[in-house]
C-alpha positions in Angstrom: 108.1 117.0 116.9 107.2 120.5 118.1 103.5 119.5 117.9 104.1 116.8 120.5 105.8 119.3 122.8 102.8 121.7 122.4 100.3 118.9 123.1 102.3 117.9 126.2 102.5 121.5 127.4 98.7 121.8 126.9 98.2 118.6 128.9 100.4 119.9 131.7 98.4 123.1 131.8 95.2 121.1 132.0 96.6 119.0 134.8 97.8 122.2 136.6 94.2 123.6 136.4 92.8 120.3 137.7 95.2 120.5 140.6 94.1 124.0 141.4 90.5 122.9 141.4 91.4 120.0 143.7 93.2 122.4 146.1 90.1 124.7 146.1 87.8 121.7 146.8 90.0 120.6 149.7 89.7 124.1 151.3 86.0 124.6 150.9 83.9 125.3 153.8 81.3 122.7 154.8 78.7 125.3 154.2 79.4 125.5 150.4 76.2 125.0 148.6 75.6 121.9 146.6 75.3 123.7 143.3 78.7 125.4 143.6 80.3 122.0 144.6 78.7 120.3 141.6 80.0 123.1 139.3 83.5 122.7 140.6 83.4 118.9 140.2 82.1 119.3 136.7 84.9 121.8 135.9 87.4 119.3 137.3 86.1 116.5 135.2 86.2 118.7 132.1 89.8 119.8 132.7 90.9 116.2 133.4 89.2 115.0 130.2 91.0 117.7 128.2 94.3 116.6 129.7 93.6 113.0 128.9 92.8 114.0 125.3 96.0 116.0 124.9 98.1 113.2 126.3 96.5 110.7 124.0 97.1 113.0 121.0 100.7 113.4 122.0 101.0 109.6 122.4 99.6 109.0 119.0 101.9 111.6 117.4 104.9 110.0 119.3 104.0 106.6 117.9 103.7 108.0 114.4 107.1 109.7 114.7 108.7 106.5 116.0 107.2 104.6 113.1 108.5 107.2 110.6 112.0 107.0 112.2 112.0 103.2 111.9 110.9 103.6 108.2 113.7 106.0 107.5 116.3 103.8 109.3 115.2 100.8 107.2 115.4 102.8 104.0 118.9 104.0 105.0 119.9 100.4 105.7 118.5 99.3 102.3 120.1 102.3 100.5 123.5 101.3 101.7 123.1 97.9 100.0 121.8 99.2 96.7 123.9 99.4 93.6 122.8 101.5 90.6 123.7 99.8 87.4 122.2 100.5 83.9 119.8 102.9 85.5 118.2 100.3 87.8 118.9 99.2 91.4 120.4 95.9 92.5 120.4 94.8 96.1 123.7 93.4 97.5 123.0 90.7 100.1 125.1 88.1 101.8 123.6 85.4 99.6 124.3 87.4 96.4 122.7 90.2 94.4 119.0 90.5 93.7 117.2 92.8 91.3 116.7 94.7 89.3 114.5 97.1 91.2 112.7 100.3 90.1 114.7 103.4 91.0 111.7 105.7 90.8 109.6 103.7 93.3 112.5 103.5 95.7 113.4 107.2 95.5 109.9 108.5 95.6 107.8 105.9 97.5 110.7 104.3 99.5 109.7 100.8 98.3 111.6 98.2 96.4 109.6 97.0 93.4 111.2 94.2 91.4 111.3 94.9 87.7 110.2 92.0 85.4 112.0 91.7 82.1 110.0 92.6 79.1 109.5 90.1 76.3 112.1 90.2 73.6 109.5 91.8 71.2 109.4 94.9 73.4 113.1 95.4 73.8 113.0 98.3 71.4 111.2 100.3 74.1 113.1 98.9 77.1 114.2 95.8 79.0 112.1 96.3 82.2 108.8 97.8 83.1 107.7 98.6 86.6 104.4 97.0 87.6 103.9 99.8 90.2 104.6 103.1 88.5 104.8 101.9 84.8 108.3 103.3 84.3 110.3 101.6 81.5 114.0 101.0 81.8 116.5 100.1 79.0 
């Protein structure tokens, strides 16, 4: 979040510099030579371009942070509905309970991966195997 503030501060500094250049151009004498005028206009365009880039960077970071907040809020909402039973998660919903889900994938990757039941022949090693991370649960 501090990076967004820094980007906005830099953008404001660029806009301030552009404003100073505009004030200078407004007060120039009609006798100012063309080369100096073109140089000042080029400086103004450069400063405004820099400000635009900083604002776009701040906008991108802001959108990224908002997406992350939404992701965390969703995970929190889901977490409040999860029940850990026999080392696997079940999701309590109005229509009933669904699951089981892989606890490793939820805790590490923040995703709910359904755990398919292993065939009876494999029950000696476990009852469920995650198709995402490969973890086996009894």
